C-alpha positions as CSV (number, residue, x, y, z in Angstrom):
1,M,175.9,17.7,158.9
2,V,174.8,15.8,155.8
3,T,174.9,12.0,156.1
4,R,173.2,11.2,152.8
5,E,174.5,11.1,149.2
6,G,172.7,13.9,147.3
7,C,172.5,17.6,146.7
8,A,170.4,20.7,147.3
9,I,168.9,22.9,144.5
10,V,168.3,26.5,145.3
11,T,166.4,28.6,142.7
12,G,167.1,32.3,142.6
13,G,170.3,31.4,144.3
14,S,172.7,34.1,143.0
15,R,171.7,36.9,145.4
16,G,169.7,37.8,148.5
17,I,167.8,35.1,150.3
18,G,168.8,32.5,147.7
19,A,172.5,33.1,148.0
20,A,172.3,33.2,151.8
21,T,170.4,29.9,151.8
22,A,173.0,28.3,149.4
23,R,175.8,29.3,151.8
24,A,173.9,28.0,154.8
25,L,173.1,24.6,153.2
26,A,176.7,24.2,152.0
27,A,177.9,24.9,155.5
28,D,175.9,21.9,156.6
29,G,177.6,19.7,154.0
30,W,175.1,19.8,151.1
31,P,176.6,20.2,147.6
32,V,174.4,23.1,146.2
33,A,173.2,23.7,142.7
34,I,172.6,27.5,142.4
35,V,170.0,28.3,139.8
36,Y,170.0,31.8,138.3
37,R,168.3,33.5,135.4
38,A,170.6,36.3,134.3
39,D,173.4,37.3,136.7
40,A,176.1,34.8,136.0
41,D,178.7,36.8,137.8
42,A,176.7,36.9,141.1
43,A,176.0,33.1,140.8
44,Q,179.7,32.4,140.3
45,A,180.6,34.7,143.2
46,T,178.3,32.7,145.4
47,C,179.8,29.4,144.2
48,D,183.3,30.8,144.8
49,A,182.4,31.9,148.4
50,I,181.0,28.4,149.1
51,A,184.2,26.8,147.7
52,A,186.4,29.1,149.7
53,A,184.6,27.9,152.9
54,G,185.2,24.3,152.0
55,G,181.9,23.5,150.3
56,R,180.8,22.6,146.8
57,A,178.5,24.5,144.5
58,W,177.6,24.5,140.8
59,P,175.8,27.3,138.9
60,I,173.0,26.4,136.5
61,Q,171.5,29.0,134.2
62,A,167.7,28.7,133.7
63,D,164.5,30.6,133.5
64,V,162.3,28.7,135.9
65,S,159.1,30.1,134.2
66,D,160.0,28.0,131.1
67,A,157.9,24.8,131.0
68,T,161.0,22.8,130.1
69,A,163.3,24.2,132.8
70,A,162.5,21.8,135.6
71,D,163.9,18.7,133.8
72,A,166.9,20.6,132.6
73,I,167.8,21.9,136.0
74,F,167.5,18.5,137.7
75,E,169.5,16.7,135.0
76,A,172.3,19.3,135.2
77,A,172.4,19.2,139.0
78,E,172.2,15.4,139.2
79,A,174.9,14.9,136.6
80,E,177.3,17.2,138.6
81,L,176.3,16.7,142.2
82,G,174.2,13.6,142.6
83,P,170.5,13.0,143.3
84,A,168.6,16.1,144.4
85,L,167.2,15.5,147.9
86,V,166.6,19.2,148.9
87,L,164.8,21.8,146.9
88,V,164.4,25.4,147.9
89,N,161.9,27.3,145.6
90,N,163.1,30.8,146.1
91,A,163.0,32.4,142.6
92,G,160.5,35.2,142.4
93,V,159.6,38.4,140.5
94,R,157.3,41.3,141.2
95,A,155.2,43.4,138.8
96,D,153.2,45.7,141.2
97,G,150.2,47.7,140.4
98,L,146.6,48.2,141.6
99,A,144.2,45.6,140.2
100,P,142.5,47.9,137.6
101,Q,145.9,48.7,136.1
102,L,147.5,45.2,136.1
103,S,147.9,43.8,132.6
104,D,147.5,40.1,131.7
105,D,151.3,40.0,131.2
106,D,151.9,41.4,134.7
107,W,149.6,38.7,136.1
108,A,151.0,35.8,134.1
109,T,154.6,36.7,134.7
110,V,154.3,36.7,138.4
111,I,152.1,33.6,138.7
112,D,154.3,31.7,136.2
113,T,157.6,32.5,138.0
114,N,156.5,32.4,141.7
115,L,153.9,29.6,141.7
116,T,153.8,27.5,138.5
117,A,157.5,27.1,138.4
118,A,157.6,26.1,142.0
119,F,155.0,23.4,141.3
120,R,156.9,22.1,138.3
121,L,160.1,21.9,140.2
122,T,158.4,20.3,143.2
123,R,156.8,17.7,140.9
124,R,160.2,16.9,139.4
125,A,162.0,16.9,142.8
126,L,159.6,14.2,144.2
127,K,161.0,11.6,141.8
128,P,164.4,11.2,143.4
129,M,163.0,11.9,146.9
130,L,160.4,9.1,146.7
131,R,163.1,6.7,145.5
132,A,165.4,7.7,148.4
133,R,162.5,7.8,150.9
134,F,163.9,11.2,152.0
135,G,163.5,14.7,150.9
136,R,163.2,18.3,152.0
137,I,161.3,21.0,150.0
138,V,161.1,24.6,151.3
139,N,159.0,27.2,149.4
140,V,159.8,30.8,149.9
141,A,156.4,32.5,150.2
142,S,155.7,35.9,151.7
143,I,153.6,37.6,154.4
144,V,151.9,39.2,151.4
145,G,150.3,35.8,150.8
146,L,148.9,35.9,154.4
147,Q,147.6,39.5,154.6
148,A,146.5,42.2,152.2
149,N,149.1,44.5,150.6
150,P,147.4,46.8,148.1
151,G,149.2,46.9,144.7
152,Q,150.3,43.3,144.8
153,S,147.3,41.2,144.0
154,N,149.3,39.1,141.5
155,Y,152.1,38.6,144.0
156,A,149.7,37.8,146.8
157,A,147.8,35.3,144.7
158,A,151.1,33.5,143.8
159,K,152.4,33.4,147.4
160,A,149.0,32.4,148.9
161,G,148.9,29.6,146.3
162,L,152.4,28.6,147.3
163,V,151.3,28.2,150.9
164,G,148.3,26.1,149.9
165,M,150.4,23.9,147.6
166,T,152.9,23.4,150.5
167,K,150.2,22.1,152.8
168,T,148.7,19.7,150.2
169,V,151.9,18.2,148.9
170,A,153.2,17.8,152.5
171,A,150.2,15.7,153.3
172,E,150.6,13.6,150.1
173,V,154.3,12.6,150.7
174,A,154.6,12.6,154.5
175,R,154.7,8.8,154.8
176,R,157.8,8.7,152.6
177,N,160.0,10.8,155.0
178,I,159.6,13.9,152.8
179,T,158.8,17.2,154.4
180,V,157.4,20.2,152.5
181,N,157.3,23.5,154.3
182,A,157.3,27.2,153.6
183,V,158.8,30.3,155.0
184,A,157.0,33.6,154.7
185,P,159.5,36.5,155.0
186,G,158.3,40.0,155.8
187,F,160.4,43.0,154.7
188,I,163.9,41.7,154.1
189,A,166.8,43.8,152.8
190,T,167.2,42.5,149.3
191,D,167.2,43.9,145.7
192,M,163.4,43.1,145.5
193,T,162.5,45.3,148.5
194,E,164.9,48.2,147.6
195,G,163.1,51.5,148.1
196,L,160.3,50.1,150.3
197,L,162.1,49.5,153.6
198,E,162.4,53.1,154.9
199,A,158.7,53.6,154.6
200,M,158.0,50.3,156.3
201,A,160.5,50.4,159.2
202,E,158.1,52.1,161.7
203,R,155.4,49.5,161.1
204,I,157.8,46.6,162.0
205,P,157.8,45.9,165.8
206,V,161.6,45.3,165.8
207,R,162.1,48.5,163.9
208,R,164.3,47.2,161.1
209,A,164.3,45.0,158.1
210,G,165.3,41.4,158.3
211,T,168.5,40.0,156.6
212,P,168.7,37.3,154.0
213,E,170.8,35.3,156.5
214,E,168.0,35.4,159.1
215,V,165.6,33.8,156.5
216,A,168.3,31.4,155.4
217,A,168.7,30.2,159.0
218,C,165.0,29.2,159.1
219,I,165.3,27.4,155.8
220,R,168.4,25.6,157.1
221,F,166.4,24.4,160.1
222,L,163.6,23.1,158.0
223,V,166.1,21.1,155.9
224,S,167.8,19.6,158.9
225,D,167.1,16.3,160.6
226,E,165.9,18.3,163.7
227,A,162.9,19.4,161.7
228,S,161.9,15.9,160.6
229,Y,158.5,16.2,162.4
230,V,157.7,19.6,160.8
231,T,155.8,19.4,157.6
232,G,153.0,21.5,156.0
233,A,154.0,24.5,158.1
234,T,154.6,28.1,157.1
235,L,157.2,29.8,159.2
236,V,156.7,33.5,159.3
237,V,159.9,35.6,159.5
238,D,158.8,39.2,159.7
239,G,160.1,40.9,162.9
240,G,156.6,40.7,164.4
241,L,154.8,42.6,161.5
242,T,151.9,40.2,161.3
243,A,151.8,39.4,165.0
């Protein structure tokens, strides 16, 4: 359970992996700021579920790809819940297509949301964490950043970049009791993978998709005190697909 005064921020927190992560962190005692872009009802439903379980959550509407969003998100979270000591960079989008057909907009949208936004939020998160000499940052990458998946060169570039950023920032702040890690989910049953799972099931050794809660459990561990010696790591959660 949480023994520090502070809160957790989860981007893309209204549904899927983000909502499951928000619930898991709240169960450990973290007040959670749930950042969402458009689905206010889903964000509020997640907040209500956390409150019903005895936790505390606050919805924050923001487009993380906006260059001004990081400061606005942290100011809102800190005003309501206290200093942000945990950040989960989960917000992501896809715009799939083979490389010859990808437009500049398709490339930029995916890079800006999945990678650049995570950097800006991480940079902003380090301010209160360095002051507190404690922090946990978890970046939600993907196995697509670790192995080829034709039709997703933009998504792969963003997620591979996220893994590289994770390692470097982890090394920079390790002496301040701040850990920076990534999880790399495989095929997880979420809105983002709808329509893909049936075709993939036979390729996954465990013969099923993962659940958001299974990914959230890994994030929960990386945030915990038990993971204080784990930093710069990428935890693959894929049912053996990349084994």
